[in-house]
C-alpha positions in Angstrom: -28.4 15.4 -89.5 -31.1 17.0 -91.8 -33.1 18.2 -88.9 -30.0 19.5 -87.1 -29.4 21.7 -90.2 -33.0 22.8 -90.3 -33.7 20.8 -93.5 -36.6 18.4 -94.2 -35.8 14.7 -94.1 -35.9 13.2 -97.6 -37.2 10.0 -96.1 -40.3 11.4 -94.4 -43.5 13.1 -95.7 -43.7 16.8 -95.1 -46.6 19.0 -93.9 -49.3 19.7 -96.5 -49.1 16.4 -98.3 -52.2 15.0 -96.7 -50.3 12.8 -94.3 -49.0 13.0 -90.7 -45.6 14.6 -90.2 -42.8 12.0 -89.7 -44.4 9.2 -91.7 -42.0 7.4 -94.0 -42.5 8.0 -97.7 -44.0 4.9 -99.4 -40.9 4.4 -101.6 -38.7 4.3 -98.6 -41.0 1.9 -96.8 -40.9 -0.4 -99.7 -37.1 -0.2 -99.9 -36.8 -1.1 -96.2 -39.1 -4.1 -96.7 -37.0 -5.3 -99.6 -33.9 -5.1 -97.4 -35.6 -7.3 -94.8 -36.7 -9.9 -97.3 -33.2 -10.1 -98.9 -31.3 -10.3 -95.6 -30.2 -13.9 -94.8 -31.8 -15.3 -91.7 -29.8 -14.8 -88.5 -27.6 -17.7 -87.4 -29.3 -18.3 -84.0 -27.6 -20.4 -81.4 -29.3 -22.3 -78.7 -29.0 -20.8 -75.2 -27.2 -22.7 -72.5 -29.7 -23.8 -69.8 -29.3 -23.9 -66.1 -30.0 -27.6 -66.2 -27.1 -28.3 -68.6 -24.8 -26.3 -66.3 -25.9 -28.2 -63.2 -25.2 -31.5 -65.1 -21.8 -30.2 -66.1 -21.0 -29.3 -62.4 -22.2 -32.7 -61.2 -20.2 -34.6 -63.8 -17.1 -32.4 -63.2 -16.9 -33.7 -59.6 -15.9 -37.0 -61.0 -13.2 -35.5 -63.3 -9.8 -34.1 -62.7 -8.8 -30.6 -61.5 -8.5 -29.2 -65.0 -12.1 -30.2 -65.9 -13.5 -28.9 -62.6 -11.7 -25.6 -63.2 -13.2 -25.4 -66.7 -16.7 -26.2 -65.4 -16.4 -23.4 -62.7 -15.2 -21.0 -65.4 -18.2 -21.8 -67.5 -20.7 -21.4 -64.6 -19.1 -18.2 -63.4 -19.1 -16.8 -66.9 -22.8 -17.7 -67.4 -23.9 -15.4 -64.6 -22.0 -12.5 -66.1 -23.1 -13.2 -69.7 -19.5 -13.4 -70.7 -18.2 -14.2 -74.2 -15.5 -16.9 -74.4 -12.8 -14.4 -75.2 -13.4 -12.8 -71.8 -12.7 -15.9 -69.7 -10.6 -18.3 -71.8 -7.7 -18.2 -74.2 -8.6 -17.7 -77.9 -6.6 -18.2 -81.0 -7.0 -14.7 -82.3 -6.4 -11.9 -79.9 -9.1 -9.1 -80.0 -9.9 -5.9 -78.3 -11.4 -7.6 -75.3 -9.0 -8.0 -72.3 -9.2 -11.5 -70.9 -10.1 -11.7 -67.2 -7.2 -11.9 -64.7 -7.3 -12.3 -60.9 -7.0 -8.5 -60.3 -10.4 -8.0 -62.0 -12.3 -10.2 -59.5 -13.3 -8.8 -56.1 -15.1 -10.7 -53.3 -17.1 -9.1 -50.5 -18.6 -10.3 -47.3 -22.2 -9.7 -46.1 -21.1 -6.2 -44.9 -19.7 -5.6 -48.4 -16.1 -5.4 -47.1 -13.5 -6.9 -49.5 -12.1 -10.4 -48.8 -8.8 -11.6 -50.1 -8.9 -14.2 -52.8 -6.3 -16.2 -50.7 -8.5 -16.3 -47.6 -8.9 -20.0 -46.7 -12.5 -19.3 -45.8 -13.3 -17.4 -49.0 -15.9 -19.8 -50.2 -17.8 -19.6 -46.9 -17.4 -15.9 -46.2 -18.0 -14.4 -49.7 -21.5 -13.1 -50.3 -20.8 -11.0 -53.5 -18.4 -11.3 -56.4 -17.7 -8.3 -58.7 -16.0 -8.5 -62.0 -14.4 -5.6 -63.8 -14.5 -5.8 -67.6 -11.4 -3.7 -68.5 -12.0 -3.2 -72.2 -14.8 -4.7 -74.2 -15.7 -5.0 -77.8 -18.7 -2.7 -77.3 -16.3 0.1 -76.2 -17.1 0.1 -72.5 -14.1 0.3 -70.3 -13.8 -0.6 -66.6 -17.4 -1.8 -66.5 -18.1 -3.5 -63.1 -20.9 -6.1 -62.5 -21.8 -7.7 -59.2 -23.6 -11.0 -58.5 -24.8 -12.3 -55.2 -24.4 -15.7 -53.7 -27.2 -18.1 -54.4 -28.5 -21.1 -52.4 -28.2 -23.4 -55.4 -25.6 -25.6 -56.9 -25.2 -22.9 -59.6 -23.6 -20.0 -57.6 -21.4 -17.3 -59.2 -19.7 -16.5 -56.0 -18.7 -20.1 -55.3 -17.7 -20.8 -58.9 -15.4 -17.7 -59.1 -14.0 -18.4 -55.6 -13.0 -21.9 -56.6 -11.4 -20.5 -59.8 -9.4 -17.9 -58.0 -8.2 -20.2 -55.2 -7.3 -23.0 -57.7 -5.2 -20.5 -59.7 -3.4 -19.1 -56.6 -2.7 -22.7 -55.4 -1.8 -24.5 -58.6 -0.1 -21.9 -60.9 3.5 -21.3 -59.8 4.4 -17.6 -59.5 0.7 -16.6 -59.7 0.1 -12.9 -59.3 -2.9 -10.5 -59.7 -2.0 -10.3 -63.4 -2.5 -14.1 -63.8 -5.3 -14.9 -66.2 -8.2 -17.0 -64.8 -7.7 -19.6 -67.5 -3.9 -20.2 -66.8 -4.7 -23.4 -65.0 -6.2 -24.8 -68.3 -2.8 -24.7 -69.9 -1.9 -27.8 -67.9 -1.8 -30.1 -71.0 0.2 -27.7 -73.2 2.6 -26.4 -70.6 3.2 -28.4 -67.5 3.5 -25.5 -65.1 1.2 -27.0 -62.6 2.8 -28.3 -59.4 
């Protein structure tokens, strides 16, 4: 804002002081170093690996429908770098709008839309697009697309299974139904 008002920056050296223009003043440099040394170290979390996700999917095959649904949600979310509040229910509601069926679009190899209720969806779908309605970062209606893979970990297959499970198992499901509604099976026996 100093420069936009044609004023010299108090943080940088000016012309004629024997230094290059735009170089930080030594006192400001020292202050910034002090901030760095006083900041607590970041609380880093270990990244989820593809190997872990493959193991979860393999193990989920031996579990019930609820666990398979949860595993597919996790795999699908992995490919879109989703935060938990975007694909599952959280205790505290925030700004982020959780994903519902209307936010997921499948397309065939010619990029034509395919209905989520199509019995051949898993075979026909080549792409899946997710629309992030409102995010914490302020972006609205942000769309991201992933392509089918030839591996066990496939975003198209994972989201197709999620959608078809919700349409089949949640009574009165509509486009507004959240993708995690099937996981409420224990709390609210709405599942047929």
